[in-house]
N, C-alpha and C positions, 0 to 999 in steps of 0.2 A: 787145050782146053780149060776152060775155069773152074777150079773145085771151090765146092760150095762150103764153106765154115761152119763149123755149127755154134751155135749161138750160147753164151751163158748165161740160162735162162734160170733166174730164181725161184728156187722152191719153198712152199713153205714146206713140204714133206720131208726135205731134208735138213729140217733144222732139229735140234734135240728137243725135249721138253722140259721144262727151265724146273729146276730144284727148290724154286721159290713158292712158299705158299701164295696162293690167289693173290689176297687183297694186298700181300709185300710186292707182288709182281706189277700190278697194275701201279701203286703206291711209288712205286721205281720207274714206271713209265713215263708216272706224270711230272715227276722231278725231272725228266729228261725231258718233256716238254715246255716247262719252266724256265729252263735254261736254255730252248732253242726259243721261245717268246721273249726272253729278256735280252737275248742276243741283237734278236731281231729289232728293237728298240719299240717295240708296240705292246711288250706287257711290263710288269713292274713287281715287283715282291710286295709292295706298298698296298697293294689291292686283296693281298691273303690275308691281312689281318697279321695275326700270331702263326700263319702259316696255313697248312691243309693238310685234310684226310681223306682217304679215298676208303669204300666201302662196297660191296657187294650188297644191294638189297633190292626189296620189292618195287622198283620204279615202277611196275605197269600198276601198283596197288593204289599208287598214291592217287590222290583227286585233282588233276591238271585236266587241261583241255584236250589232251589228246585220244581219249576216252580209252583209257587200258593202251596204251602203244609209246608211252612215255621209257628211255631207253637209258637216260643218261639223266641228271639233276647236279645242278652246282647251288648250292645254297649261299645266302648272302649272310654276312660275318656275321651282322646282329642278330642272325638265329642262333649262333649258338654262345653258350655260357662262357667257353672262351676264346671267344672273338678269332676266331678261325673260318675258312671257306672249308665246308662239307662237300665232298663229290659221290655222289652214288651213282654205282653201275647195275643194270641187268643182270638179275642173277640168272635168267631164261636166257642170258648168251653166254656162248662159250667157244665160240669164233675168234682166234687169236687176232686177225686183223679186225674184224668189227669191233669188238673188246675194244682195241686200243685206238681206235677211230675216234669213239664216243670217248675215250678217257681225254684225246686232245681236244675233241668238240667242248668239253665240260672246263678243263685248264683255260681255255680261249675265255672264257666266262672269267673264271676263278681268276687272273692276273688283269683281265680290265677292269673299270671302276662298274660297280654293281648295279648304274642306273645305263651301260653301254645297250645291254640286250643284244642283238642280233645284227648289230650295225655297226659301221665304224670300225675302233680299232679289232671288234672282235670276228669283221668280216674278211678284213688283211692278213691275220695268223691263220684263220682256217683254212683259206684258199691258196693265200702268198706261201705262207710260211711254214705250215703242216701239210699244204698240196692235198686238203681234201675234195671232195667234188658234192651235186647235188646241191641243194638250196641252202639258208644260210641255218635254217629251223631244223634241216631235217641234211644233215651231211652224210658222207660216204665213203667208204676209201676207196683208192685209187692205185693204179700201180705205180705213179708218182708218190703217194704215201709211202708204199709200201718200198722202194727203192731208197726212201730216203730215211726209213728207221732201220733199214737193211742189216746196218752195223750193229744198233741195239739188239736186236732179233737173234743173229749170229752168236753175242755174246751173255745172252741172259734166257733164249730159245723160247718157248712157244707158251702159249697161255693154259693152264694142266683146269681151273674152273670145269667140276660135271653141271652140266644147267637142272636147274632148278627148277621143273616148269608145274604149276598147279592144276592139277588135273579136276577139281572137284568143282562139282556143280554152281555154276556162279547163282547166288542168289536175285528175283529179279524184282522183288518189292520187299521194303520194310518191315519187320513183324515193330508192331506198338502195341505197350501195356495201356488197357481200360482199366477201369474199378466202378462197381457201384457204388453208389452214396448213400448207402445205407447202410450203417455199421452194423447195423442187428440180419442182414443179410445171413443167412443159410451158409452160405462160402465163405464168410470172412474168416479170418486168422489173426493171430493175436496179432501180427505184426499189420497188416492191414489195419487192423482197429486204432492201434496206436498213430497211424497219419489217417484217423477218420474217414475210413475207405469202408466199402465191404469187400465183396468178393472179386478178386484180380484177374483177367484174363488176357491174351494176346490174341490180338488181328491184323490181317493183312493192311497198311497204310492206305494203300488202296480201295479195300474195302469200308476203310473209315471214312476216306474222303467221299466215299459215293455216297453212302446210307448214313448219314454221322444222325441225320434225324430220326431215325428207323432203329437202329442200337435199342437193346434191352437186357438187363442182366440174364445172361443163359443158366441162373441158380434160382432165382427171386421173380425174374420176368420183368421186373423192374424198368421205367424209363430213365429215372433221375443217375445218368448216365458219365462220369469224368473224364474228358475226352485229354488227348495224351501232353495238349500246353497246358492242361490247367492241373498236371498233375506231380505232387513232390519228388523230387529228384531220388531222395530217399526209396524210392520205391522201383527202382530201376538198378538199383547194387543187388 
């Protein structure tokens, strides 16, 4: 009777936690990915400018097309004063493989020309070199990716970052500052008078847009109101 042999499954739980600080850990993995990309012929250090840095940040808070779902960013070298590529990884992510696949995705951007986008050499890198799954604009980790980086994981351990999730209630509308045009208004302050304005107050931008022609000063009830687009910038400080 044929005996069944146990397979040597690679479990993340068998790995030690890394001794590196989270950003140092991600940076070390990014360098590993850069080397893989260069060896494959699809990436070049020339596209890194003077180099790259990796940071854990609030990527979901960036004004992107993904409505707060961005988990990784790679900035063009012209965006930095040091002419380097800056990679940012989601501070809300603490899962090792998910964080590392995001690094691999962003490195694929960093080592290719800045106008490559999610096509050409980038596609070759994420799917054929780094063995990621999903689609070019939203890659995911795979078993093949884990197997590819397993030796690196055994040497460096798992990601120790503690996810930072902002649980504060999100503001749904922007509050803007309005001003009474009458400097003799009883609610005026020395600062507002210096800017040729009377009482200053805040209102929801949504309300202002809907009722701009019906607004009056809450103190003197005057109709002459200075709307945000006409207000001096010093008032906002």
